[in-house]
Structures are given as C-alpha cells and as structure tokens.
C-alpha positions in Angstrom: 12.5 128.8 74.8 11.5 125.2 75.6 8.6 125.1 73.2 10.6 126.7 70.5 13.2 124.0 71.0 10.5 121.3 71.0 9.3 122.5 67.6 12.8 123.1 66.2 14.2 119.8 67.2 11.2 117.7 66.1 12.8 117.0 62.7 15.9 115.8 64.5 13.7 113.5 66.6 12.1 112.1 63.5 15.3 111.5 61.6 17.1 109.9 64.6 14.1 107.7 65.2 14.0 106.5 61.6 17.8 106.0 61.6 17.7 104.1 64.9 15.1 101.7 63.6 16.9 101.2 60.3 20.1 100.6 62.1 18.5 97.7 63.8 16.6 96.4 60.8 19.6 96.5 58.4 22.6 95.9 60.5 21.1 92.9 62.2 20.7 91.4 58.7 23.9 92.6 57.1 26.1 91.6 60.1 26.1 88.2 61.6 25.5 87.9 65.4 29.3 87.8 66.2 29.9 90.9 64.0 27.0 92.7 65.6 28.5 91.9 68.9 31.9 93.3 67.9 30.0 96.5 66.8 28.2 96.7 70.2 31.5 96.4 72.1 33.3 98.9 69.9 30.5 101.4 70.2 30.6 101.0 74.0 34.4 101.5 74.1 34.2 104.6 71.8 31.5 106.1 73.9 33.4 105.5 77.1 36.6 107.1 75.6 34.8 110.2 74.4 33.1 110.6 77.7 36.3 110.0 79.7 38.5 112.4 77.8 36.4 115.0 76.0 32.8 115.3 77.3 33.7 117.6 80.2 34.6 120.3 77.7 31.3 119.8 75.9 29.4 120.2 79.2 31.3 123.4 80.1 30.5 124.8 76.6 26.8 124.4 77.3 26.6 125.5 80.9 28.8 128.6 80.8 27.9 130.2 77.5 25.2 132.3 78.9 27.4 133.4 81.9 30.3 134.4 79.6 27.8 136.2 77.4 26.7 138.3 80.3 30.3 139.2 81.5 31.5 139.8 78.0 34.2 137.1 77.9 32.9 134.9 75.1 36.2 134.9 73.2 38.1 133.8 76.3 35.4 131.1 76.8 36.0 129.6 73.4 39.8 130.0 73.5 40.0 128.3 76.9 37.7 125.4 76.0 39.4 124.6 72.7 42.8 124.6 74.4 41.5 122.2 77.0 40.0 120.0 74.3 43.3 119.7 72.5 45.1 118.8 75.7 42.8 115.9 76.2 42.5 114.8 72.6 46.2 113.9 72.3 45.6 110.8 74.4 43.3 109.2 71.8 46.2 108.2 69.4 47.9 106.6 72.4 44.8 104.6 73.1 44.7 103.5 69.4 48.3 102.3 69.6 47.5 100.4 72.8 44.7 98.6 71.0 46.9 97.6 68.1 49.5 96.1 70.4 46.8 94.2 72.4 46.3 90.4 71.9 42.9 90.8 70.2 41.4 89.3 67.1 41.9 91.5 64.0 38.2 92.4 63.4 38.0 93.6 67.0 41.1 95.7 66.7 39.8 97.4 63.5 36.5 98.1 65.1 38.0 99.5 68.3 40.5 101.7 66.5 37.7 103.0 64.3 35.6 103.8 67.4 38.5 105.5 69.1 39.4 107.6 66.1 35.8 108.6 65.5 35.6 110.2 69.0 37.8 113.1 67.9 35.5 114.2 65.1 32.4 113.3 67.1 33.5 115.5 70.0 34.4 118.5 67.8 30.9 118.4 66.4 29.4 118.0 69.8 31.2 121.2 70.9 29.6 123.0 67.9 26.2 121.6 68.7 26.3 122.5 72.4 27.3 126.1 71.5 24.4 126.4 69.2 21.9 124.8 71.6 23.1 127.0 74.5 22.8 130.1 72.3 19.3 129.1 71.2 20.3 128.5 67.6 17.9 125.7 67.2 18.0 125.3 63.4 21.9 125.2 63.3 22.1 122.5 66.0 19.3 120.5 64.4 21.0 120.5 60.9 24.2 119.2 62.4 22.4 116.5 64.3 20.5 115.4 61.2 23.6 115.3 59.0 25.4 113.2 61.5 22.6 110.7 62.1 21.5 110.2 58.5 25.0 110.5 56.9 26.6 108.2 59.5 24.0 105.6 58.9 24.3 105.7 55.1 28.1 105.5 55.0 28.1 102.8 57.8 25.7 100.7 55.8 27.7 101.0 52.6 30.9 100.0 54.5 29.1 97.0 56.0 27.9 95.9 52.6 31.5 96.2 51.4 32.5 93.7 54.1 34.0 95.8 56.9 32.0 93.9 59.5 31.5 95.3 63.0 33.7 98.3 62.3 31.4 99.7 59.6 28.7 101.5 61.7 31.3 103.4 63.9 33.4 104.2 60.8 30.3 105.7 59.1 29.5 108.0 62.0 33.2 109.1 62.4 33.5 109.8 58.6 30.4 112.0 58.5 31.5 113.8 61.7 34.9 114.5 60.1 33.2 115.9 57.0 30.9 118.1 59.1 33.9 119.4 61.0 35.6 120.5 57.8 32.6 122.6 57.0 31.7 123.9 60.5 34.9 124.2 62.4 36.4 127.2 60.6 33.4 129.3 61.6 33.5 128.0 65.2 37.2 128.8 65.5 36.6 132.4 64.4 34.9 132.9 67.8 38.3 132.4 69.4 39.7 135.6 67.8 40.8 138.1 70.4 40.4 135.5 73.2 43.0 134.0 75.4 43.4 131.0 77.5 42.4 131.8 81.1 43.7 129.5 83.8 40.9 130.6 86.2 38.2 129.8 83.7 39.9 126.5 83.0 39.8 125.6 86.7 36.2 126.6 86.9 35.3 124.6 83.8 37.3 121.6 85.0 35.6 121.8 88.4 32.2 121.7 86.7 32.9 119.5 83.7 35.1 116.7 85.1 32.5 115.5 87.6 29.9 115.6 84.8 32.3 113.4 82.7 32.9 111.0 85.5 29.2 110.7 86.2 28.6 109.9 82.5 31.4 107.4 82.7 29.5 105.8 85.5 26.4 106.0 83.4 28.2 104.2 80.6 29.4 101.6 83.1 25.8 101.2 84.1 24.8 100.8 80.5 27.8 98.8 79.2 28.8 96.4 82.0 26.2 93.9 81.0 27.6 93.6 77.5 31.2 93.2 78.6 30.3 90.6 81.3 28.0 88.7 78.9 31.0 88.5 76.5 33.2 87.3 79.3 30.8 84.7 80.8 29.1 83.7 77.6 30.0 84.7 74.0 29.8 87.6 71.4 26.7 86.1 69.8 24.8 86.6 73.1 26.1 90.1 73.2 24.6 90.6 69.8 21.2 89.3 70.9 21.3 91.5 73.9 22.4 94.6 72.0 19.6 94.0 69.4 16.9 93.8 72.1 18.5 96.7 74.0 18.5 98.8 70.9 14.8 98.2 70.3 13.9 99.0 73.9 16.2 102.0 74.5 16.8 103.7 71.2 13.2 104.4 70.6 12.9 106.0 74.0 16.2 107.7 73.8 15.1 109.6 70.7 12.2 111.1 72.6 14.2 111.8 75.7 17.1 113.4 73.7 14.6 115.5 71.8 13.1 116.8 75.0 16.5 117.2 76.6 17.8 119.2 73.6 15.0 121.7 74.1 14.7 121.4 77.9 18.3 121.7 79.2 19.0 125.2 77.8 15.6 126.4 78.7 16.1 125.4 82.4 19.5 127.2 82.4 18.0 130.3 80.9 15.0 130.2 83.4 17.4 129.9 86.4 19.8 132.6 85.1 17.1 135.1 84.3 14.3 134.4 86.8 15.8 132.5 89.7 14.4 129.5 91.5 10.8 130.5 91.1 11.1 130.6 87.3 13.1 127.4 87.3 10.4 125.6 89.3 7.7 126.7 86.9 9.6 125.7 83.8 10.7 122.4 85.3 7.2 121.3 86.3 6.0 122.0 82.8 8.8 120.0 81.3 8.6 117.1 83.7 4.8 116.7 83.1 5.2 116.8 79.3 8.1 114.3 79.5 6.1 111.8 81.5 3.0 112.1 79.3 5.1 111.4 76.2 7.5 108.7 77.5 5.5 106.6 79.8 3.1 105.3 77.2 6.1 104.8 74.8 7.8 102.5 77.3 4.7 100.5 78.1 3.9 100.3 74.4 7.3 98.9 73.6 6.9 96.2 76.1 3.4 95.3 74.7 4.6 95.0 71.1 8.0 93.5 71.7 7.4 90.3 69.7 5.8 91.7 66.5 8.3 94.6 66.6 11.2 92.1 66.8 9.6 90.0 64.0 9.6 93.1 61.8 12.8 94.9 62.8 15.4 92.2 63.8 17.2 89.7 61.6 16.1 86.0 62.1 19.2 84.8 64.1 18.6 87.5 66.7 14.9 87.8 66.6 13.6 85.5 69.4 16.2 86.7 71.9 15.7 90.4 71.1 11.9 90.1 71.7 12.6 88.7 75.2 15.1 91.5 76.0 13.0 94.4 74.8 10.3 94.7 77.6 13.0 94.7 80.3 15.0 97.4 78.5 11.9 99.5 77.9 11.4 99.7 81.7 15.1 100.4 82.2 15.2 102.9 79.4 12.3 104.9 80.9 13.9 105.0 84.3 17.3 106.0 82.8 15.7 108.7 80.6 13.8 110.4 83.5 16.9 110.2 85.6 19.3 111.6 83.0 17.1 114.3 81.3 15.3 115.5 84.4 16.4 114.4 87.9 20.1 114.8 87.3 19.6 118.3 85.9 19.4 119.5 89.5 23.2 119.1 89.9 24.2 120.8 86.7 21.8 123.7 87.4 23.2 124.2 90.9 26.8 123.7 89.6 27.2 121.0 92.2 28.4 118.4 89.8 30.4 116.4 92.3 27.1 115.1 93.5 26.6 113.6 90.1 29.4 111.3 90.8 27.7 110.1 94.0 24.3 109.7 92.4 25.7 107.6 89.6 28.3 105.6 91.5 25.7 103.8 93.6 23.7 102.3 90.7 26.8 101.7 88.6 28.4 99.7 91.5 25.2 97.9 92.0 25.0 97.0 88.3 28.5 95.5 88.3 27.8 93.4 91.4 24.4 92.3 90.3 25.7 91.3 86.8 28.6 89.4 88.4 26.1 87.6 90.7 23.3 86.9 88.2 24.8 86.3 84.8 26.7 83.1 85.8 23.5 81.8 87.3 20.8 83.1 85.0 22.6 84.0 81.8 20.9 86.6 79.7 18.0 87.0 82.2 20.6 87.8 84.9 21.8 90.8 82.9 18.2 92.0 82.3 17.3 91.8 86.0 20.5 93.6 87.0 20.0 96.4 84.5 16.4 97.1 85.5 17.1 97.0 89.3 20.1 99.2 88.9 18.3 101.9 87.0 15.5 101.9 89.5 18.0 102.4 92.3 19.6 105.2 90.3 16.3 107.1 90.0 15.8 106.9 93.7 19.3 108.1 94.5 19.1 111.0 92.0 15.8 112.2 93.3 17.0 112.1 96.9 20.3 113.9 96.4 18.8 116.3 93.8 16.4 117.8 96.4 19.5 118.9 98.4 21.2 120.6 95.4 18.4 122.3 93.5 14.9 121.1 94.2 13.0 120.2 91.0 9.3 119.6 91.2 7.9 116.2 90.4 4.3 116.4 89.1 3.0 113.3 90.9 -0.5 114.0 89.8 0.5 113.7 86.2 2.6 110.6 86.9 -0.3 108.8 88.6 -2.8 109.8 86.0 -0.5 108.8 83.2 0.1 105.5 84.9 -3.6 104.8 85.1 -4.0 105.7 81.4 -1.1 103.3 80.6 -2.8 100.5 82.5 -6.0 101.0 80.6 -4.0 101.1 77.3 -2.3 97.8 78.2 -5.6 96.1 79.1 -7.0 97.0 75.7 -3.9 96.1 73.7 -3.8 92.7 75.4 -7.2 91.9 73.8 -5.7 92.2 70.3 -5.1 88.7 68.8 -1.5 87.7 68.1 -1.5 88.1 64.3 2.2 88.4 64.1 4.5 90.8 62.2 3.3 94.1 60.8 -0.5 93.5 61.1 -0.2 92.8 64.8 2.3 95.7 65.4 0.1 98.2 63.5 -3.1 97.1 65.2 -1.7 97.1 68.7 0.1 100.4 68.2 -3.1 102.0 66.9 -5.3 100.7 69.7 -2.8 101.7 72.3 -2.4 105.2 70.9 -6.1 105.7 70.6 -6.9 104.6 74.1 -4.1 106.5 75.8 -4.7 109.6 73.7 -8.4 109.6 74.4 -7.9 109.3 78.2 -5.2 111.9 78.4 -6.9 114.5 76.2 -10.3 113.7 77.6 -9.1 114.4 81.1 -6.7 117.1 80.0 -4.0 115.6 82.1 -1.2 118.1 82.7 -3.0 120.6 80.7 -1.9 118.8 77.5 -4.6 120.2 75.3 -3.4 123.8 75.9 0.2 122.7 75.2 -0.8 121.0 72.0 -2.7 124.1 70.9 0.4 126.2 71.6 2.7 123.8 69.6 0.2 123.9 66.6 0.0 127.7 66.7 3.7 128.1 66.7 4.2 125.5 64.0 1.6 127.4 61.9 3.5 130.7 62.4 6.8 129.0 61.5 5.4 127.9 58.2 
C-alpha cells in the first residue's frame, strides 16, 4: 500500500511543489512586504482555527475507517462524524463577527475573515480526502489535492492582481475548496444513508481526535508564534521577510514530507490492523529509511543554495532577508517533518493521542519562551534560533515518549550514512563559484544531486536500488 501511494501521490507532490514555489515567486512580487505580512498572519489564524475546531473530525475519519469497515458500521461512522463536524462549524461565523468588531485595520479584517470563512470549505474537502486516503482510493484523493492546490493558487493570484492585497491568497484557496465541495460533497453524504448518530462512537472519536487537534494547535503555536511576536516587537514588514524565507525553507520540504505522509500513514494503520506489531515494525523501518534518504539531502541542499534560490524566487524587497532565514528554516523543517510524519505516528497508531499533547506542549512552550527572550535582543535572528532549538527539542521528546506508546524503529545506519553523504555533497557544492541567480542555483543543485545520488546508490544505502526498481516496475505497469 505504501509504494502504491508513493506512486499515486507523486503528481500531487509535483503540483504542490510547483505551486509552492510560484506562490513565493509571484506573491512576493505582487504584494508589498506589509501585504505579504498580512497574508502570513491571516494564513496562520485560519490554520489555527481549522485545527482548533474541525481537524479532530478529520483525524477520526482517517483512523477509524478501517475499523468501522471491519465491524460493518460505516454508515454510522459517516453520520456521526458529519454531525460532529456541523456542531463545531457553527462557531466559525461567531469568530468572523468577533474579527469585524475588533479594532483592527480594514485590510487585516478582510484577510482574517477570508481565512476564517475558508476553513469551512477547506475542512469539508479534507474530510473527503481523508476518507479516500484511508480507503486506499489514491487517485481520488490525489485529484482533490491537485485541484485545491492549483486552483487556489490561480484564483488567489488573480485576486491579488485585482488589488485585494493580503486577503487574496486565502480567498483563492477557500473559493476553490467551495467549488470542489459542491461537486464532491453530494457523493460523500450518500454514505450517511442508513446511518445514525452514535453517542458511543462520538465519545470514542472525540477521545481520539481532540488530543490530535490540540497537539496540532500546539504545533501551530510552535510554527506561528515567531510571526506573531515579530509583528508585536518589530513590524509587519519583518513578518513578511521572515515568512518569505520560511516558505522557501519549509514548503519545499513540506511537499516531500506530505507526499510520503499521504502514502505512509494509511499504510502503517493497515499494517498494524492486519499484521500486528511485527508487520508495523517492518513497514515503519522501510518508510523511515526512505524518508531520511529523500529529505536529509533536500534540507542540506536548501541551506547550501539559499542565496541564489532567494535571488530567483523572492521579490527584491524581501530577497536579502529571506536568504538569511532559509538555512535555519531548512534545519527546522527537517526536524519538524521527521517528527510529524514519523515519530508522532506512534501515538495515533496506539490510539494514545493524549501523549501527543505532552509531546507537543514542551517544544511549543519552549518556543514561546525562547522567542520572548531572544526577539527583543536579537530581532529576526532571535526568532530563527528559537525555532530551530524548539523543533530539535520536539524531536527528542517525541522519540522518547513514542517508545512507550508504540515503538517505531529508527534506522540509525541509514541516518548516519545519509549524513555522511550529505557532508560529502556539501563539501563539493561549496567548491562551486558564486555565480549568482539561476546559473549558480542550477550548478550547485546539479553537483549536489550527482554527488549524493552516486554515494547513496553506489553504497546501496537502505536498499534504495531495490526500492527504485520496484517503483519503476510499478510505474511501468500503471502506464
């Protein structure tokens, strides 16, 4: 199931990667630094709202679909979840009203209301995607993800060019999600037919999903506190600089991690449900090794090409600051990705989701305290130091607690060998002269990929040659 997902979700990975890069390239040019800062803040508030109110139902949809399929209660599963979703969704209009009454500048109000309203459509589509992912309907989930990414970007860009400022990107995503919901939701709601709301299922889903949501809220606190405190201590333009560099460093890695997570999460659940701990350990070791081999060089490579990448991707007013931010966020993004898409899976697999709260509260609290202490003294650098240290602490805590819930193997041999290959790659890339712009970026990327690929394939680290042959054979069969 994992490798079928890896192949099936590859187009999603490509589209989201291109959209993520184009978002940086175009929105940092169409929007001025202050407008880009408004967008960054609105995006953070919208993400926090969706996570706080609605994500717990999305998590329950994914985790319990296989269980309800086995006990023959799928209709009750859907009826219960959609009833729970509606109960939480009614709070969103109240949040919009509170924003409109708040003493905020008009552009900020518009952006925040747009972000809050978009959460409803976004979450409905997330429910549909999670149902498809859990059921192994790879193509259906992939089509929805592609439509939202590409369509949201296109409409958001058009709205930005029309002068809607920082509200434009979030409005674009919300509009496309709403259009997709009109098409997809009738079919999803047919699955409710014959089902009934079950209070016992609701309690089980809440007991599982609410800790997941709270842990994700803490993850957003970990990811967003720096922006909010930079705005409080400095200004929105600094937030824009930080967000541009953060996007370069994190979105590229996020695309790879999300791709692997879309395929890996359901595969781990299926392995545990069907084969127990032994099957889970085998599947997890394979996934972890593949994840390390793909993402470690990506993070190191981002740090090495930060300056030419910023020259090419980021608008002139934000360029110098973004290139300074990117290497730090590349390190933070790798730690965050390994934690979220592998280490924290131990708690969802074991259904011990309250431990997620513990594992996320420690780095989230550390991030707040470090930002409060360092930003007034060091400015932008203080936020960078705080973010990287907090994600490192989070990885340690997740690994320690996860071993108590559902031990997942960590292929240390792959990690060490990949690290050595990354060091060799970095040494060779450092020899490339600073040509600037696209020539430097292309040359460094090519040298880095060639050196790392030759070492990994030559030594067959993690059995990568066999995995690549498997992917190519399955791709050929699919065609």
